[in-house]
N, CA, C and O atoms as a Tripos MOL2 file, in Angstrom:
@<TRIPOS>MOLECULE
protein
  312   311    78     0     0
PROTEIN
NO_CHARGES

@<TRIPOS>ATOM
      1 N           8.9930   21.0150  -15.2190 N.3       1 MET1
      2 CA          9.7600   20.4330  -13.9420 C.3       1 MET1
      3 C          10.5010   19.4570  -14.6410 C.2       1 MET1
      4 O          10.1430   18.8420  -15.6460 O.2       1 MET1
      5 N          11.8800   19.3420  -13.8390 N.am      2 ALA2
      6 CA         12.7190   17.8970  -14.2920 C.3       2 ALA2
      7 C          12.8510   17.1320  -13.7240 C.2       2 ALA2
      8 O          13.0690   17.3310  -12.5290 O.2       2 ALA2
      9 N          12.8010   15.9100  -14.2010 N.am      3 ASN3
     10 CA         13.1530   14.8460  -13.7100 C.3       3 ASN3
     11 C          14.4730   14.7670  -12.3460 C.2       3 ASN3
     12 O          15.4300   15.5280  -12.2050 O.2       3 ASN3
     13 N          14.3070   14.2640  -11.9860 N.am      4 LEU4
     14 CA         14.7360   13.9360  -10.5810 C.3       4 LEU4
     15 C          16.3200   13.0000  -10.9730 C.2       4 LEU4
     16 O          16.0120   12.0860  -11.7380 O.2       4 LEU4
     17 N          17.7500   12.9860  -10.6910 N.am      5 SER5
     18 CA         18.6310   12.2310  -10.8680 C.3       5 SER5
     19 C          18.1510   10.5520   -9.9770 C.2       5 SER5
     20 O          17.1100   10.5230   -9.3200 O.2       5 SER5
     21 N          18.7610    9.6970  -10.0540 N.am      6 PRO6
     22 CA         18.6440    8.6170   -8.9750 C.3       6 PRO6
     23 C          18.8330    9.2180   -7.6430 C.2       6 PRO6
     24 O          17.9730    9.2930   -6.7660 O.2       6 PRO6
     25 N          20.2080    9.6920   -7.5740 N.am      7 GLU7
     26 CA         20.7600   10.2010   -6.3690 C.3       7 GLU7
     27 C          19.8430   10.9900   -5.7270 C.2       7 GLU7
     28 O          19.7100   10.6400   -4.5540 O.2       7 GLU7
     29 N          18.9630   12.1910   -6.1360 N.am      8 GLN8
     30 CA         18.2840   12.7340   -5.6890 C.3       8 GLN8
     31 C          16.9180   11.8700   -5.2950 C.2       8 GLN8
     32 O          16.2710   12.0420   -4.2620 O.2       8 GLN8
     33 N          16.7140   11.2110   -6.0070 N.am      9 ILE9
     34 CA         15.4960   10.3660   -5.2330 C.3       9 ILE9
     35 C          15.9940    9.5820   -4.2540 C.2       9 ILE9
     36 O          15.3410    9.2760   -3.2560 O.2       9 ILE9
     37 N          17.0320    9.2550   -4.4500 N.am     10 SER10
     38 CA         17.5870    8.0750   -3.2790 C.3      10 SER10
     39 C          17.7880    9.2540   -1.8160 C.2      10 SER10
     40 O          17.6840    8.8270   -0.6660 O.2      10 SER10
     41 N          18.0330   10.4920   -2.0700 N.am     11 GLU11
     42 CA         18.1790   11.2820   -1.0640 C.3      11 GLU11
     43 C          16.6620   11.8490   -0.0390 C.2      11 GLU11
     44 O          16.5380   11.9670    1.1800 O.2      11 GLU11
     45 N          15.6370   12.1120   -1.2290 N.am     12 LYS12
     46 CA         14.3290   12.1510   -0.7550 C.3      12 LYS12
     47 C          13.8150   11.3270   -0.1960 C.2      12 LYS12
     48 O          13.2010   11.5390    0.8490 O.2      12 LYS12
     49 N          13.9750    9.6920   -0.9660 N.am     13 LEU13
     50 CA         13.0770    8.6710   -0.3510 C.3      13 LEU13
     51 C          13.9000    8.0490    1.1690 C.2      13 LEU13
     52 O          13.9450    6.9270    1.6740 O.2      13 LEU13
     53 N          14.3730    9.1280    1.4850 N.am     14 LYS14
     54 CA         15.1950    8.9280    2.9380 C.3      14 LYS14
     55 C          14.4140    9.1360    4.1100 C.2      14 LYS14
     56 O          14.3530    8.4630    5.1390 O.2      14 LYS14
     57 N          13.5440   10.6880    3.6200 N.am     15 GLY15
     58 CA         12.3860   11.0490    4.4360 C.3      15 GLY15
     59 C          11.0590   10.2250    4.5930 C.2      15 GLY15
     60 O          10.2740   10.3630    5.5320 O.2      15 GLY15
     61 N          10.9150    9.3510    3.5460 N.am     16 VAL16
     62 CA          9.4830    8.9550    3.6730 C.3      16 VAL16
     63 C           9.5210    7.0510    3.9990 C.2      16 VAL16
     64 O          10.3270    6.2250    3.5700 O.2      16 VAL16
     65 N           8.7490    6.9250    4.5800 N.am     17 GLU17
     66 CA          9.1510    5.6330    5.4150 C.3      17 GLU17
     67 C           8.4130    4.5900    3.9840 C.2      17 GLU17
     68 O           7.4060    4.8840    3.3410 O.2      17 GLU17
     69 N           9.1920    3.4980    3.8240 N.am     18 GLY18
     70 CA          8.2200    2.5870    2.9790 C.3      18 GLY18
     71 C           8.3500    2.7240    1.7140 C.2      18 GLY18
     72 O           7.7900    1.9030    0.9870 O.2      18 GLY18
     73 N           9.0640    3.7190    1.1870 N.am     19 TRP19
     74 CA          8.7890    4.3500   -0.5410 C.3      19 TRP19
     75 C           9.9490    3.3750   -0.8840 C.2      19 TRP19
     76 O          10.6370    3.0280    0.0750 O.2      19 TRP19
     77 N          10.2970    2.8380   -2.2160 N.am     20 GLU20
     78 CA         11.2760    2.8080   -2.8570 C.3      20 GLU20
     79 C          11.1510    2.8900   -4.2340 C.2      20 GLU20
     80 O          10.1830    2.6690   -4.9600 O.2      20 GLU20
     81 N          12.3250    3.2560   -4.4870 N.am     21 LEU21
     82 CA         12.5330    3.0260   -6.0490 C.3      21 LEU21
     83 C          12.1250    2.2040   -7.1740 C.2      21 LEU21
     84 O          12.9690    1.3080   -7.2240 O.2      21 LEU21
     85 N          11.3720    2.0520   -8.0000 N.am     22 LYS22
     86 CA         11.0490    0.7980   -8.6900 C.3      22 LYS22
     87 C          10.9600    1.3070  -10.1430 C.2      22 LYS22
     88 O           9.9670    1.8780  -10.5930 O.2      22 LYS22
     89 N          12.0930    1.0460  -10.8390 N.am     23 GLY23
     90 CA         11.9770    1.4430  -12.6180 C.3      23 GLY23
     91 C          12.0550    3.2030  -12.3740 C.2      23 GLY23
     92 O          12.8880    3.8670  -11.7570 O.2      23 GLY23
     93 N          11.1000    3.5290  -12.9620 N.am     24 ASP24
     94 CA         11.0470    5.0700  -13.6540 C.3      24 ASP24
     95 C           9.8390    5.7810  -12.3720 C.2      24 ASP24
     96 O           9.2110    6.8190  -12.5790 O.2      24 ASP24
     97 N           9.7380    5.0180  -11.1900 N.am     25 ALA25
     98 CA          8.7820    5.2400  -10.2210 C.3      25 ALA25
     99 C           8.8290    5.1650   -8.8890 C.2      25 ALA25
    100 O           9.9540    4.7850   -8.5670 O.2      25 ALA25
    101 N           8.1340    5.3490   -7.9440 N.am     26 ILE26
    102 CA          8.4660    5.1800   -6.5020 C.3      26 ILE26
    103 C           7.0520    4.5560   -6.2080 C.2      26 ILE26
    104 O           5.9750    4.8520   -6.7250 O.2      26 ILE26
    105 N           7.3420    3.5860   -5.2130 N.am     27 ALA27
    106 CA          6.1650    2.9100   -4.9830 C.3      27 ALA27
    107 C           6.1820    2.3460   -3.3280 C.2      27 ALA27
    108 O           7.1860    1.8820   -2.7880 O.2      27 ALA27
    109 N           4.9730    2.4860   -2.7350 N.am     28 LYS28
    110 CA          4.9290    1.7510   -1.8210 C.3      28 LYS28
    111 C           3.6190    0.8170   -1.6880 C.2      28 LYS28
    112 O           2.7460    0.9640   -2.5430 O.2      28 LYS28
    113 N           3.4300   -0.1550   -0.6450 N.am     29 ARG29
    114 CA          2.8070   -1.3280   -0.7120 C.3      29 ARG29
    115 C           2.0330   -0.6840    0.8400 C.2      29 ARG29
    116 O           2.5940    0.0130    1.6850 O.2      29 ARG29
    117 N           0.7760   -1.1210    0.8530 N.am     30 TYR30
    118 CA          0.2290   -0.9800    2.0790 C.3      30 TYR30
    119 C          -0.6900   -2.4550    2.4450 C.2      30 TYR30
    120 O          -1.0530   -3.1980    1.5340 O.2      30 TYR30
    121 N          -0.8970   -2.6510    3.4330 N.am     31 LYS31
    122 CA         -1.3740   -3.7460    3.8390 C.3      31 LYS31
    123 C          -2.9180   -3.7170    5.0720 C.2      31 LYS31
    124 O          -3.0260   -3.3190    6.2320 O.2      31 LYS31
    125 N          -3.6560   -4.1920    4.3400 N.am     32 PHE32
    126 CA         -4.7390   -3.8720    5.3910 C.3      32 PHE32
    127 C          -5.3930   -5.2070    5.9700 C.2      32 PHE32
    128 O          -5.3120   -6.2230    5.2800 O.2      32 PHE32
    129 N          -6.0410   -5.2500    7.2130 N.am     33 LYS33
    130 CA         -6.9930   -6.2260    7.4530 C.3      33 LYS33
    131 C          -8.0750   -6.9360    6.6490 C.2      33 LYS33
    132 O          -8.4320   -8.1140    6.6950 O.2      33 LYS33
    133 N          -8.4310   -6.0960    6.0290 N.am     34 GLU34
    134 CA         -9.6600   -6.5000    5.4840 C.3      34 GLU34
    135 C          -9.6590   -5.5880    3.6800 C.2      34 GLU34
    136 O          -9.0770   -4.5410    3.3980 O.2      34 GLU34
    137 N         -10.2750   -6.2160    3.0250 N.am     35 PHE35
    138 CA        -10.3730   -5.7970    1.7300 C.3      35 PHE35
    139 C         -11.1070   -4.5480    1.3360 C.2      35 PHE35
    140 O         -10.7510   -3.8110    0.4170 O.2      35 PHE35
    141 N         -12.4640   -4.3150    2.3240 N.am     36 MET36
    142 CA        -12.7110   -2.9400    2.2190 C.3      36 MET36
    143 C         -12.1370   -1.8240    2.8610 C.2      36 MET36
    144 O         -12.5610   -0.6930    2.6280 O.2      36 MET36
    145 N         -11.2850   -2.0190    3.5860 N.am     37 ASP37
    146 CA        -10.3550   -1.0570    4.1640 C.3      37 ASP37
    147 C          -9.4960   -0.7390    3.1170 C.2      37 ASP37
    148 O          -9.1120    0.4300    3.1690 O.2      37 ASP37
    149 N          -9.1680   -1.2350    2.4040 N.am     38 GLY38
    150 CA         -8.2770   -0.8320    1.4350 C.3      38 GLY38
    151 C          -8.9760   -0.1250    0.7120 C.2      38 GLY38
    152 O          -8.6600    1.0630    0.6600 O.2      38 GLY38
    153 N          -9.7380   -0.4260    0.1920 N.am     39 ILE39
    154 CA        -10.7110    0.2130   -0.6890 C.3      39 ILE39
    155 C         -11.2650    1.7500   -0.3680 C.2      39 ILE39
    156 O         -11.4760    2.6840   -1.1400 O.2      39 ILE39
    157 N         -11.4230    1.6400    1.1420 N.am     40 ARG40
    158 CA        -11.7650    3.0120    1.6700 C.3      40 ARG40
    159 C         -10.5310    3.9690    1.5930 C.2      40 ARG40
    160 O         -10.7350    5.1810    1.5400 O.2      40 ARG40
    161 N          -9.2320    3.4600    1.5830 N.am     41 PHE41
    162 CA         -8.2540    3.9620    1.9770 C.3      41 PHE41
    163 C          -8.1940    4.6060    0.4110 C.2      41 PHE41
    164 O          -8.1280    5.8250    0.2500 O.2      41 PHE41
    165 N          -8.2190    3.7590   -0.6040 N.am     42 ILE42
    166 CA         -8.1040    4.2910   -1.9280 C.3      42 ILE42
    167 C          -9.0220    5.5120   -2.1970 C.2      42 ILE42
    168 O          -8.6620    6.5530   -2.7470 O.2      42 ILE42
    169 N         -10.3180    5.2180   -1.7060 N.am     43 ASP43
    170 CA        -11.0610    6.7790   -2.0440 C.3      43 ASP43
    171 C         -10.6610    7.9740   -1.4850 C.2      43 ASP43
    172 O         -10.9250    9.0390   -2.0440 O.2      43 ASP43
    173 N          -9.9630    7.9100   -0.2860 N.am     44 ARG44
    174 CA         -9.1750    8.8750    0.3540 C.3      44 ARG44
    175 C          -8.3970    9.6650   -0.6260 C.2      44 ARG44
    176 O          -8.4710   10.8200   -1.0470 O.2      44 ARG44
    177 N          -7.4810    8.4590   -0.8880 N.am     45 ILE45
    178 CA         -6.1880    9.0180   -1.4910 C.3      45 ILE45
    179 C          -6.7570    9.3580   -2.9850 C.2      45 ILE45
    180 O          -6.0650   10.3290   -3.2900 O.2      45 ILE45
    181 N          -7.3840    9.1750   -3.7780 N.am     46 ALA46
    182 CA         -8.0040    9.5120   -4.5770 C.3      46 ALA46
    183 C          -8.2960   10.8230   -4.6070 C.2      46 ALA46
    184 O          -7.7120   11.6980   -5.2470 O.2      46 ALA46
    185 N          -9.4420   10.9500   -3.7220 N.am     47 GLU47
    186 CA         -9.6380   12.6790   -3.2820 C.3      47 GLU47
    187 C          -8.3330   13.4230   -3.4340 C.2      47 GLU47
    188 O          -8.2010   14.2150   -4.3670 O.2      47 GLU47
    189 N          -7.6620   13.2760   -2.8340 N.am     48 VAL48
    190 CA         -6.2730   14.2590   -3.0260 C.3      48 VAL48
    191 C          -5.6590   13.9670   -4.2120 C.2      48 VAL48
    192 O          -5.5700   15.0180   -4.8470 O.2      48 VAL48
    193 N          -5.1670   13.0010   -4.8520 N.am     49 ALA49
    194 CA         -4.9890   12.8730   -6.1540 C.3      49 ALA49
    195 C          -5.4840   13.8770   -7.1180 C.2      49 ALA49
    196 O          -4.7570   14.6460   -7.7460 O.2      49 ALA49
    197 N          -6.5170   13.8300   -7.1770 N.am     50 GLU50
    198 CA         -7.6230   14.4480   -8.4930 C.3      50 GLU50
    199 C          -7.1470   15.6820   -8.2090 C.2      50 GLU50
    200 O          -6.5540   16.3380   -9.0660 O.2      50 GLU50
    201 N          -7.3650   16.1430   -6.9330 N.am     51 GLY51
    202 CA         -7.0130   17.6650   -6.3260 C.3      51 GLY51
    203 C          -5.6510   17.9920   -6.7920 C.2      51 GLY51
    204 O          -5.5720   19.1770   -7.1160 O.2      51 GLY51
    205 N          -4.7280   17.4360   -6.9090 N.am     52 MET52
    206 CA         -3.4170   17.6200   -7.4590 C.3      52 MET52
    207 C          -3.1740   17.6040   -8.8870 C.2      52 MET52
    208 O          -2.2830   18.2570   -9.4300 O.2      52 MET52
    209 N          -4.0920   16.7480   -9.5510 N.am     53 ASP53
    210 CA         -4.0910   16.4350  -10.8810 C.3      53 ASP53
    211 C          -2.6810   15.8180  -10.9840 C.2      53 ASP53
    212 O          -1.8460   16.2080  -11.8010 O.2      53 ASP53
    213 N          -2.4340   14.6020   -9.8930 N.am     54 HIS54
    214 CA         -1.4090   13.8290   -9.9380 C.3      54 HIS54
    215 C          -1.7180   12.2880   -9.4410 C.2      54 HIS54
    216 O          -1.7590   11.7650   -8.3270 O.2      54 HIS54
    217 N          -1.9300   11.7700  -10.8750 N.am     55 HIS55
    218 CA         -2.5230   10.1720  -10.0070 C.3      55 HIS55
    219 C          -1.9480    9.1730  -10.1960 C.2      55 HIS55
    220 O          -1.4740    8.8010  -11.2700 O.2      55 HIS55
    221 N          -1.9120    8.4210   -8.8040 N.am     56 PRO56
    222 CA         -0.9090    7.5590   -9.1430 C.3      56 PRO56
    223 C          -1.6800    6.2090   -9.7370 C.2      56 PRO56
    224 O          -2.8830    5.9800   -9.8640 O.2      56 PRO56
    225 N          -0.3930    5.3250  -10.0820 N.am     57 ASP57
    226 CA         -0.9820    3.7400  -10.7350 C.3      57 ASP57
    227 C          -1.1530    2.9290   -9.0640 C.2      57 ASP57
    228 O          -0.3130    2.7890   -8.1760 O.2      57 ASP57
    229 N          -2.6690    2.4890   -9.1370 N.am     58 ILE58
    230 CA         -3.0060    1.5840   -8.0660 C.3      58 ILE58
    231 C          -3.0350    0.3960   -8.3730 C.2      58 ILE58
    232 O          -3.5310    0.0690   -9.4510 O.2      58 ILE58
    233 N          -2.4470   -0.6590   -7.3960 N.am     59 ALA59
    234 CA         -2.5850   -2.0550   -7.7300 C.3      59 ALA59
    235 C          -3.4250   -2.8700   -6.4440 C.2      59 ALA59
    236 O          -2.9290   -2.8080   -5.3190 O.2      59 ALA59
    237 N          -4.6030   -3.5670   -6.6420 N.am     60 ILE60
    238 CA         -5.0880   -4.0550   -5.8080 C.3      60 ILE60
    239 C          -4.9990   -5.4160   -5.6250 C.2      60 ILE60
    240 O          -5.4340   -6.1860   -6.4810 O.2      60 ILE60
    241 N          -4.5000   -5.7930   -4.6340 N.am     61 ASN61
    242 CA         -4.4890   -7.4850   -4.4700 C.3      61 ASN61
    243 C          -4.8890   -7.7270   -3.0890 C.2      61 ASN61
    244 O          -4.1240   -7.7830   -2.1260 O.2      61 ASN61
    245 N          -6.2020   -7.8700   -3.0760 N.am     62 TYR62
    246 CA         -7.1720   -8.2940   -1.8710 C.3      62 TYR62
    247 C          -6.9140   -7.5310   -0.9570 C.2      62 TYR62
    248 O          -7.2710   -6.3550   -1.0200 O.2      62 TYR62
    249 N          -6.2700   -7.9960    0.0480 N.am     63 THR63
    250 CA         -5.6030   -6.7660    1.4570 C.3      63 THR63
    251 C          -4.5230   -5.9750    0.9020 C.2      63 THR63
    252 O          -4.4310   -4.9130    1.5180 O.2      63 THR63
    253 N          -3.5860   -6.1020   -0.1210 N.am     64 ARG64
    254 CA         -2.7610   -5.3320   -0.5270 C.3      64 ARG64
    255 C          -2.9400   -4.0970   -1.5920 C.2      64 ARG64
    256 O          -3.3050   -4.1840   -2.7640 O.2      64 ARG64
    257 N          -2.6560   -3.1690   -1.0100 N.am     65 ILE65
    258 CA         -2.7150   -1.9610   -1.6970 C.3      65 ILE65
    259 C          -1.4490   -1.5250   -2.3870 C.2      65 ILE65
    260 O          -0.5470   -1.6660   -1.5620 O.2      65 ILE65
    261 N          -1.0030   -1.0940   -3.4340 N.am     66 THR66
    262 CA          0.5330   -0.7060   -3.9880 C.3      66 THR66
    263 C           0.3410    0.5310   -4.7430 C.2      66 THR66
    264 O          -0.3870    0.5240   -5.7350 O.2      66 THR66
    265 N           0.8400    1.4220   -4.4150 N.am     67 PHE67
    266 CA          0.8900    2.9570   -4.9690 C.3      67 PHE67
    267 C           2.1070    2.9200   -5.6350 C.2      67 PHE67
    268 O           3.0180    2.4800   -4.9330 O.2      67 PHE67
    269 N           2.4270    3.2500   -6.8000 N.am     68 SER68
    270 CA          3.3510    3.2360   -7.6800 C.3      68 SER68
    271 C           3.0930    5.1020   -8.2380 C.2      68 SER68
    272 O           2.0900    5.4070   -8.8820 O.2      68 SER68
    273 N           3.8980    5.8870   -7.9480 N.am     69 CYS69
    274 CA          3.9510    7.3530   -8.8100 C.3      69 CYS69
    275 C           5.2250    7.5790   -9.6840 C.2      69 CYS69
    276 O           6.3130    7.0260   -9.5250 O.2      69 CYS69
    277 N           4.9330    8.3700  -10.5080 N.am     70 SER70
    278 CA          5.5740    8.7770  -11.2840 C.3      70 SER70
    279 C           5.3880   10.4190  -12.2600 C.2      70 SER70
    280 O           4.3730   11.0290  -11.9230 O.2      70 SER70
    281 N           6.0100   10.9330  -13.0700 N.am     71 THR71
    282 CA          5.0020   12.1710  -13.7220 C.3      71 THR71
    283 C           5.1890   11.6720  -15.2350 C.2      71 THR71
    284 O           6.2330   11.8310  -15.8690 O.2      71 THR71
    285 N           4.1840   11.1270  -15.6610 N.am     72 HIS72
    286 CA          3.9500   10.0880  -16.4510 C.3      72 HIS72
    287 C           4.0520   11.2550  -17.9600 C.2      72 HIS72
    288 O           4.4560   10.9410  -19.0800 O.2      72 HIS72
    289 N           3.6280   12.3970  -17.5800 N.am     73 ASP73
    290 CA          4.2080   13.1970  -18.9010 C.3      73 ASP73
    291 C           5.6770   13.5840  -18.8750 C.2      73 ASP73
    292 O           6.0740   13.8640  -20.0060 O.2      73 ASP73
    293 N           6.4830   13.6730  -18.0530 N.am     74 GLN74
    294 CA          7.8770   13.7150  -17.6380 C.3      74 GLN74
    295 C           8.6180   12.6190  -18.0120 C.2      74 GLN74
    296 O           9.8250   12.6540  -18.2520 O.2      74 GLN74
    297 N           7.8030   11.4920  -18.0720 N.am     75 GLY75
    298 CA          8.8670    9.8370  -18.0220 C.3      75 GLY75
    299 C           9.8070    9.6130  -17.1570 C.2      75 GLY75
    300 O          10.8310    8.9420  -17.2880 O.2      75 GLY75
    301 N           9.4060   10.2240  -16.2310 N.am     76 GLY76
    302 CA         10.2640    9.7550  -14.8880 C.3      76 GLY76
    303 C           9.2660   10.3690  -13.5470 C.2      76 GLY76
    304 O           8.0530   10.4180  -13.3430 O.2      76 GLY76
    305 N          10.5070   10.7960  -12.7790 N.am     77 ILE77
    306 CA         10.3350   11.2110  -11.2600 C.3      77 ILE77
    307 C          10.4980   12.5000  -11.1300 C.2      77 ILE77
    308 O          11.6690   12.8550  -11.2600 O.2      77 ILE77
    309 N           9.5540   13.5300  -10.8670 N.am     78 THR78
    310 CA          9.8630   14.8660  -10.7750 C.3      78 THR78
    311 C           9.6630   15.6910   -9.5930 C.2      78 THR78
    312 O           9.9740   16.8820   -9.6120 O.2      78 THR78
@<TRIPOS>BOND
     1     1     2 1
     2     2     3 1
     3     3     4 2
     4     3     5 am
     5     5     6 1
     6     6     7 1
     7     7     8 2
     8     7     9 am
     9     9    10 1
    10    10    11 1
    11    11    12 2
    12    11    13 am
    13    13    14 1
    14    14    15 1
    15    15    16 2
    16    15    17 am
    17    17    18 1
    18    18    19 1
    19    19    20 2
    20    19    21 am
    21    21    22 1
    22    22    23 1
    23    23    24 2
    24    23    25 am
    25    25    26 1
    26    26    27 1
    27    27    28 2
    28    27    29 am
    29    29    30 1
    30    30    31 1
    31    31    32 2
    32    31    33 am
    33    33    34 1
    34    34    35 1
    35    35    36 2
    36    35    37 am
    37    37    38 1
    38    38    39 1
    39    39    40 2
    40    39    41 am
    41    41    42 1
    42    42    43 1
    43    43    44 2
    44    43    45 am
    45    45    46 1
    46    46    47 1
    47    47    48 2
    48    47    49 am
    49    49    50 1
    50    50    51 1
    51    51    52 2
    52    51    53 am
    53    53    54 1
    54    54    55 1
    55    55    56 2
    56    55    57 am
    57    57    58 1
    58    58    59 1
    59    59    60 2
    60    59    61 am
    61    61    62 1
    62    62    63 1
    63    63    64 2
    64    63    65 am
    65    65    66 1
    66    66    67 1
    67    67    68 2
    68    67    69 am
    69    69    70 1
    70    70    71 1
    71    71    72 2
    72    71    73 am
    73    73    74 1
    74    74    75 1
    75    75    76 2
    76    75    77 am
    77    77    78 1
    78    78    79 1
    79    79    80 2
    80    79    81 am
    81    81    82 1
    82    82    83 1
    83    83    84 2
    84    83    85 am
    85    85    86 1
    86    86    87 1
    87    87    88 2
    88    87    89 am
    89    89    90 1
    90    90    91 1
    91    91    92 2
    92    91    93 am
    93    93    94 1
    94    94    95 1
    95    95    96 2
    96    95    97 am
    97    97    98 1
    98    98    99 1
    99    99   100 2
   100    99   101 am
   101   101   102 1
   102   102   103 1
   103   103   104 2
   104   103   105 am
   105   105   106 1
   106   106   107 1
   107   107   108 2
   108   107   109 am
   109   109   110 1
   110   110   111 1
   111   111   112 2
   112   111   113 am
   113   113   114 1
   114   114   115 1
   115   115   116 2
   116   115   117 am
   117   117   118 1
   118   118   119 1
   119   119   120 2
   120   119   121 am
   121   121   122 1
   122   122   123 1
   123   123   124 2
   124   123   125 am
   125   125   126 1
   126   126   127 1
   127   127   128 2
   128   127   129 am
   129   129   130 1
   130   130   131 1
   131   131   132 2
   132   131   133 am
   133   133   134 1
   134   134   135 1
   135   135   136 2
   136   135   137 am
   137   137   138 1
   138   138   139 1
   139   139   140 2
   140   139   141 am
   141   141   142 1
   142   142   143 1
   143   143   144 2
   144   143   145 am
   145   145   146 1
   146   146   147 1
   147   147   148 2
   148   147   149 am
   149   149   150 1
   150   150   151 1
   151   151   152 2
   152   151   153 am
   153   153   154 1
   154   154   155 1
   155   155   156 2
   156   155   157 am
   157   157   158 1
   158   158   159 1
   159   159   160 2
   160   159   161 am
   161   161   162 1
   162   162   163 1
   163   163   164 2
   164   163   165 am
   165   165   166 1
   166   166   167 1
   167   167   168 2
   168   167   169 am
   169   169   170 1
   170   170   171 1
   171   171   172 2
   172   171   173 am
   173   173   174 1
   174   174   175 1
   175   175   176 2
   176   175   177 am
   177   177   178 1
   178   178   179 1
   179   179   180 2
   180   179   181 am
   181   181   182 1
   182   182   183 1
   183   183   184 2
   184   183   185 am
   185   185   186 1
   186   186   187 1
   187   187   188 2
   188   187   189 am
   189   189   190 1
   190   190   191 1
   191   191   192 2
   192   191   193 am
   193   193   194 1
   194   194   195 1
   195   195   196 2
   196   195   197 am
   197   197   198 1
   198   198   199 1
   199   199   200 2
   200   199   201 am
   201   201   202 1
   202   202   203 1
   203   203   204 2
   204   203   205 am
   205   205   206 1
   206   206   207 1
   207   207   208 2
   208   207   209 am
   209   209   210 1
   210   210   211 1
   211   211   212 2
   212   211   213 am
   213   213   214 1
   214   214   215 1
   215   215   216 2
   216   215   217 am
   217   217   218 1
   218   218   219 1
   219   219   220 2
   220   219   221 am
   221   221   222 1
   222   222   223 1
   223   223   224 2
   224   223   225 am
   225   225   226 1
   226   226   227 1
   227   227   228 2
   228   227   229 am
   229   229   230 1
   230   230   231 1
   231   231   232 2
   232   231   233 am
   233   233   234 1
   234   234   235 1
   235   235   236 2
   236   235   237 am
   237   237   238 1
   238   238   239 1
   239   239   240 2
   240   239   241 am
   241   241   242 1
   242   242   243 1
   243   243   244 2
   244   243   245 am
   245   245   246 1
   246   246   247 1
   247   247   248 2
   248   247   249 am
   249   249   250 1
   250   250   251 1
   251   251   252 2
   252   251   253 am
   253   253   254 1
   254   254   255 1
   255   255   256 2
   256   255   257 am
   257   257   258 1
   258   258   259 1
   259   259   260 2
   260   259   261 am
   261   261   262 1
   262   262   263 1
   263   263   264 2
   264   263   265 am
   265   265   266 1
   266   266   267 1
   267   267   268 2
   268   267   269 am
   269   269   270 1
   270   270   271 1
   271   271   272 2
   272   271   273 am
   273   273   274 1
   274   274   275 1
   275   275   276 2
   276   275   277 am
   277   277   278 1
   278   278   279 1
   279   279   280 2
   280   279   281 am
   281   281   282 1
   282   282   283 1
   283   283   284 2
   284   283   285 am
   285   285   286 1
   286   286   287 1
   287   287   288 2
   288   287   289 am
   289   289   290 1
   290   290   291 1
   291   291   292 2
   292   291   293 am
   293   293   294 1
   294   294   295 1
   295   295   296 2
   296   295   297 am
   297   297   298 1
   298   298   299 1
   299   299   300 2
   300   299   301 am
   301   301   302 1
   302   302   303 1
   303   303   304 2
   304   303   305 am
   305   305   306 1
   306   306   307 1
   307   307   308 2
   308   307   309 am
   309   309   310 1
   310   310   311 1
   311   311   312 2
@<TRIPOS>SUBSTRUCTURE
     1 MET1         2 RESIDUE 1 A MET
     2 ALA2         6 RESIDUE 1 A ALA
     3 ASN3        10 RESIDUE 1 A ASN
     4 LEU4        14 RESIDUE 1 A LEU
     5 SER5        18 RESIDUE 1 A SER
     6 PRO6        22 RESIDUE 1 A PRO
     7 GLU7        26 RESIDUE 1 A GLU
     8 GLN8        30 RESIDUE 1 A GLN
     9 ILE9        34 RESIDUE 1 A ILE
    10 SER10       38 RESIDUE 1 A SER
    11 GLU11       42 RESIDUE 1 A GLU
    12 LYS12       46 RESIDUE 1 A LYS
    13 LEU13       50 RESIDUE 1 A LEU
    14 LYS14       54 RESIDUE 1 A LYS
    15 GLY15       58 RESIDUE 1 A GLY
    16 VAL16       62 RESIDUE 1 A VAL
    17 GLU17       66 RESIDUE 1 A GLU
    18 GLY18       70 RESIDUE 1 A GLY
    19 TRP19       74 RESIDUE 1 A TRP
    20 GLU20       78 RESIDUE 1 A GLU
    21 LEU21       82 RESIDUE 1 A LEU
    22 LYS22       86 RESIDUE 1 A LYS
    23 GLY23       90 RESIDUE 1 A GLY
    24 ASP24       94 RESIDUE 1 A ASP
    25 ALA25       98 RESIDUE 1 A ALA
    26 ILE26      102 RESIDUE 1 A ILE
    27 ALA27      106 RESIDUE 1 A ALA
    28 LYS28      110 RESIDUE 1 A LYS
    29 ARG29      114 RESIDUE 1 A ARG
    30 TYR30      118 RESIDUE 1 A TYR
    31 LYS31      122 RESIDUE 1 A LYS
    32 PHE32      126 RESIDUE 1 A PHE
    33 LYS33      130 RESIDUE 1 A LYS
    34 GLU34      134 RESIDUE 1 A GLU
    35 PHE35      138 RESIDUE 1 A PHE
    36 MET36      142 RESIDUE 1 A MET
    37 ASP37      146 RESIDUE 1 A ASP
    38 GLY38      150 RESIDUE 1 A GLY
    39 ILE39      154 RESIDUE 1 A ILE
    40 ARG40      158 RESIDUE 1 A ARG
    41 PHE41      162 RESIDUE 1 A PHE
    42 ILE42      166 RESIDUE 1 A ILE
    43 ASP43      170 RESIDUE 1 A ASP
    44 ARG44      174 RESIDUE 1 A ARG
    45 ILE45      178 RESIDUE 1 A ILE
    46 ALA46      182 RESIDUE 1 A ALA
    47 GLU47      186 RESIDUE 1 A GLU
    48 VAL48      190 RESIDUE 1 A VAL
    49 ALA49      194 RESIDUE 1 A ALA
    50 GLU50      198 RESIDUE 1 A GLU
    51 GLY51      202 RESIDUE 1 A GLY
    52 MET52      206 RESIDUE 1 A MET
    53 ASP53      210 RESIDUE 1 A ASP
    54 HIS54      214 RESIDUE 1 A HIS
    55 HIS55      218 RESIDUE 1 A HIS
    56 PRO56      222 RESIDUE 1 A PRO
    57 ASP57      226 RESIDUE 1 A ASP
    58 ILE58      230 RESIDUE 1 A ILE
    59 ALA59      234 RESIDUE 1 A ALA
    60 ILE60      238 RESIDUE 1 A ILE
    61 ASN61      242 RESIDUE 1 A ASN
    62 TYR62      246 RESIDUE 1 A TYR
    63 THR63      250 RESIDUE 1 A THR
    64 ARG64      254 RESIDUE 1 A ARG
    65 ILE65      258 RESIDUE 1 A ILE
    66 THR66      262 RESIDUE 1 A THR
    67 PHE67      266 RESIDUE 1 A PHE
    68 SER68      270 RESIDUE 1 A SER
    69 CYS69      274 RESIDUE 1 A CYS
    70 SER70      278 RESIDUE 1 A SER
    71 THR71      282 RESIDUE 1 A THR
    72 HIS72      286 RESIDUE 1 A HIS
    73 ASP73      290 RESIDUE 1 A ASP
    74 GLN74      294 RESIDUE 1 A GLN
    75 GLY75      298 RESIDUE 1 A GLY
    76 GLY76      302 RESIDUE 1 A GLY
    77 ILE77      306 RESIDUE 1 A ILE
    78 THR78      310 RESIDUE 1 A THR
């Protein structure tokens, strides 16, 4: 699978709200009312990611959860 060009990434991101290009990954931040709401959200995402064998980097900052996705073995976004 080939890496996408910056132009291709920009075009694809137009169709997904809140995602943005950050370095060699796409990222989105979610905000939750309570800490445990974010943790439950991560649990649901983790099941889907495991099934797809495509695992995001996840940063937990109290009620803010940030996902960063790239194709690590390709060194970019595919």
